[in-house]
C-alpha positions in Angstrom: 130.6 82.3 156.6 130.1 78.8 154.9 133.1 76.8 153.9 134.4 77.2 150.3 135.0 74.1 148.2 138.4 74.8 146.6 141.1 73.0 144.7 144.6 72.5 146.0 147.1 74.7 144.0 149.6 71.9 143.9 147.6 68.7 143.1 144.1 70.0 142.3 142.5 67.9 145.0 139.3 69.6 146.1 138.3 70.0 149.7 136.3 72.4 152.0 138.2 75.4 153.3 137.1 77.7 156.2 137.9 81.4 155.4 137.7 82.1 159.2 141.0 80.2 159.5 142.8 82.2 156.8 145.5 83.5 159.2 146.9 80.0 159.0 148.0 78.1 155.8 145.7 75.3 154.8 147.0 71.7 154.4 145.8 69.6 151.5 144.3 66.3 152.6 145.7 64.6 149.5 149.3 65.9 149.0 149.9 67.3 152.5 151.3 70.6 151.2 150.4 73.9 152.7 149.1 77.0 150.8 147.5 80.3 151.7 143.8 81.0 151.2 144.7 83.2 148.2 146.5 80.3 146.6 143.6 78.0 147.1 141.2 80.6 145.6 143.4 81.3 142.7 145.4 78.1 141.9 147.9 78.6 139.1 150.9 76.4 139.0 152.2 76.4 135.4 155.7 77.4 134.8 154.6 80.0 132.3 152.2 81.6 134.8 154.8 81.6 137.6 157.3 83.2 135.3 154.8 86.0 134.3 153.9 86.4 138.0 157.5 87.0 138.9 158.0 89.5 136.1 154.9 91.4 137.0 156.0 91.4 140.7 159.3 93.0 139.8 157.6 95.6 137.6 155.1 96.5 140.3 157.9 96.8 142.8 159.9 99.2 140.6 156.8 101.3 139.9 155.9 101.6 143.6 159.5 102.6 144.5 158.9 105.7 142.3 156.1 106.9 144.5 157.6 106.1 148.0 160.1 107.9 150.1 161.7 107.6 153.5 162.6 110.4 156.0 165.2 110.3 158.7 167.2 112.5 161.1 170.7 112.8 159.6 172.4 113.3 162.9 171.9 109.8 164.1 170.4 108.0 161.1 168.5 105.7 163.4 164.9 106.7 163.0 163.1 106.2 159.8 159.6 106.6 158.5 158.0 105.8 155.1 155.5 107.7 153.0 153.7 107.8 149.6 153.9 110.9 147.5 150.5 112.2 146.3 149.7 115.2 144.2 146.4 116.9 144.9 145.7 120.1 143.2 148.8 122.2 143.4 150.1 120.5 146.5 152.6 117.6 146.7 151.7 115.6 149.9 153.2 112.7 151.7 150.8 110.2 153.2 152.3 108.7 156.3 151.6 107.9 160.0 151.4 110.3 162.9 153.6 108.2 165.2 156.5 108.7 162.8 156.0 112.5 162.5 157.0 113.9 165.9 160.5 112.4 166.1 161.4 113.5 162.6 159.5 116.7 161.8 159.2 118.3 165.2 162.6 117.4 166.7 165.6 119.3 165.4 168.1 116.6 166.3 171.7 117.6 166.7 171.9 119.7 163.6 168.3 120.1 162.5 168.9 118.3 159.2 166.5 115.8 157.9 167.0 113.6 154.9 164.4 112.6 152.3 165.4 109.3 150.7 164.2 107.8 147.5 165.3 104.7 145.7 168.7 105.9 144.5 169.2 109.4 145.9 168.7 111.7 148.9 167.8 115.3 149.6 169.3 116.8 152.7 169.2 120.1 154.5 167.2 122.0 157.0 163.5 121.4 157.1 162.8 124.9 155.8 164.4 123.9 152.5 161.6 121.4 151.6 158.9 121.2 154.2 155.9 123.5 153.6 153.3 122.1 156.1 152.6 119.1 158.2 149.4 117.9 160.0 148.3 114.8 161.8 145.3 112.8 163.0 146.0 111.3 166.5 142.9 109.0 166.6 143.6 107.3 163.2 147.4 107.6 163.6 147.7 109.4 160.3 150.0 112.2 159.2 150.7 114.2 156.1 153.4 116.7 155.2 153.6 118.9 152.2 156.9 119.2 150.4 158.2 121.4 147.7 158.1 120.5 144.0 161.9 121.0 143.9 162.4 118.2 146.5 160.3 115.9 144.3 162.4 116.8 141.3 165.7 116.2 143.2 164.4 112.8 144.4 163.2 111.8 140.9 159.9 110.7 142.4 156.6 110.5 140.6 153.6 111.6 142.7 150.4 109.7 142.2 147.2 111.5 141.5 143.8 110.9 143.2 143.0 108.4 140.4 145.5 106.0 142.1 143.7 106.2 145.4 141.0 103.7 146.0 138.4 103.5 148.8 138.6 99.7 149.1 137.3 99.4 152.7 138.9 96.1 153.9 140.4 95.3 150.5 139.5 92.8 147.9 139.8 89.2 149.1 140.7 87.8 145.7 143.5 90.3 144.8 147.1 90.2 146.0 148.2 93.1 148.0 151.6 94.8 148.3 153.1 96.8 151.1 156.2 98.9 150.6 158.5 100.7 153.1 162.0 101.3 154.3 162.7 98.9 157.2 165.3 99.9 159.8 167.0 96.6 159.3 167.8 97.7 155.7 170.2 100.4 156.7 173.2 100.6 154.4 176.4 102.6 154.8 177.5 104.8 151.8 174.1 104.5 150.3 172.7 106.2 148.3 175.9 108.2 148.3 179.4 108.0 149.8 179.5 109.0 153.5 175.8 108.6 153.9 173.8 106.0 155.8 170.7 105.3 153.8 167.9 102.7 153.7 166.9 100.3 151.0 163.2 100.0 150.2 161.3 96.7 150.6 158.1 95.5 148.8 156.2 92.5 150.2 153.5 90.7 148.3 150.8 89.1 150.5 147.1 88.6 151.0 144.4 90.5 152.8 143.2 88.7 155.9 139.6 87.6 155.4 137.2 89.5 157.8 136.0 86.2 159.1 139.5 85.6 160.5 139.6 88.9 162.5 137.8 87.2 165.4 141.1 85.3 166.1 143.0 88.5 166.6 142.8 89.6 170.2 144.1 93.2 169.7 142.9 96.6 170.7 141.9 99.4 168.3 141.1 97.2 165.3 137.9 98.2 163.5 136.4 96.8 160.3 135.2 100.2 159.1 138.6 101.8 159.5 141.4 99.2 158.9 142.9 96.7 156.6 144.7 93.6 157.8 147.3 91.6 155.8 149.5 88.7 156.5 153.2 89.4 157.1 155.4 86.4 157.9 159.0 87.1 159.0 159.9 83.5 158.2 159.3 84.1 154.5 162.4 83.8 152.3 162.9 86.9 150.2 164.2 86.6 146.6 166.5 89.5 145.8 167.0 88.5 142.2 170.8 88.7 142.4 171.0 91.6 144.9 173.0 90.2 147.8 173.0 93.4 149.8 170.2 92.1 152.1 169.4 88.5 152.7 166.3 86.6 153.8 164.2 86.2 155.9 161.7 89.1 155.7 162.7 92.0 157.9 161.2 93.3 161.1 158.7 95.9 159.7 159.9 98.7 162.0 160.5 101.8 159.8 157.8 100.6 157.3 155.2 102.6 159.2 153.5 105.0 156.9 154.2 102.9 153.8 151.6 102.3 151.2 149.3 99.3 151.1 148.4 98.7 147.4 146.0 96.5 145.6 144.2 96.3 142.2 140.5 97.3 142.2 139.5 93.8 140.8 141.1 90.5 139.7 142.5 90.5 136.2 140.7 88.3 133.7 142.1 86.7 130.5 140.5 89.5 128.4 142.7 92.3 129.8 146.4 93.0 129.8 148.0 94.0 133.1 149.7 97.3 133.5 151.8 98.6 136.4 149.3 101.4 137.2 146.6 98.9 138.0 147.6 99.1 141.7 145.8 101.6 143.9 146.8 102.9 147.3 144.1 101.6 149.6 145.7 102.1 153.1 148.6 103.4 155.1 150.5 100.8 157.1 150.4 101.7 160.8 151.0 98.7 162.9 152.3 95.2 163.3 151.2 92.3 165.5 154.1 89.9 165.7 152.1 87.3 167.6 149.6 86.9 164.8 152.1 87.7 161.9 149.8 90.5 160.5 150.2 94.1 159.5 147.5 96.7 160.1 146.7 99.7 157.9 144.3 102.6 158.1 142.1 102.9 155.1 143.1 105.7 152.8 139.7 107.4 153.0 140.7 108.6 156.5 143.9 110.1 155.2 141.8 111.9 152.6 139.6 113.2 155.4 142.7 114.7 157.0 143.5 116.3 153.6 140.1 117.9 153.4 140.4 119.3 156.9 143.8 120.7 156.2 143.1 122.1 152.7 139.5 123.2 152.7 139.6 124.3 149.1 140.1 120.6 148.0 137.0 119.3 149.8 134.5 119.6 147.0 136.7 117.7 144.5 137.6 115.0 147.0 134.1 114.4 148.2 132.8 114.2 144.6 135.5 111.6 143.8 135.2 109.7 147.2 131.5 109.8 148.3 132.2 108.1 151.6 134.1 111.2 152.8 130.7 112.9 153.3 129.7 110.2 155.8 132.8 110.5 158.0 132.4 112.7 161.1 
């Protein structure tokens, strides 16, 4: 890929940038300040823009919390997985990873009780109380489980429809991406209720790693036709907007597996007004490579493939909406 001639987001000095190096920040030749590839491609430094950006970030985070849950064994409260609630037909499904499913859905633990955790409440009890079905895809490390409408009502969650799913392949290089989950580090006693150990959700705004930079990732099982890669820097300082329960830096992402990776379909231009439902679920977060400070996600089209294999009566509708499904073996 040829170099791009871009302006520094801090001093507007223009210089050549190589997208193949996008895993690292770029240093301006003029002011010596570092910025990500996304900041170089979309420079905006006015106070007004930054204020709007912060407000939209908070709004997006609140909206995504309403579609995200965690699940954990109540006996020990140690294990946790994350999932996104999706409504397809008459089914309420949770999109998550396979490697989080066996420990929490197939193991009874000491008392067999599993907790479903949302932003400010929890549903507890034996699995038979809320679990209808669960299936998994070993190869793509994907899982789904169907839960009752009563559980969703008790958790006060809002499932997304298929209109909020987007087959974005590797993601849009010019749009910011958000990943949301329940890190193990964010355990909190007496939350969301007295005597309960719960978890706080975490939303992280970052950028898709340019495909040209994938060559610098020496990892196994990473495929451009199946995955999304995004930057995740634990050295980032997290602004909690007055909430001092958890402090920076960014947490170890353990526990965030299964969380949604969200992105807008296209960049927002000056002619349109942003809305919180612009974000679409494009992938399910399934791995972290600490050496390279990146997260990996499996493209949502492969989770939809698992849905069509599990619920045959949904196949026609989903293949009509997501044509690539027909090409997947």
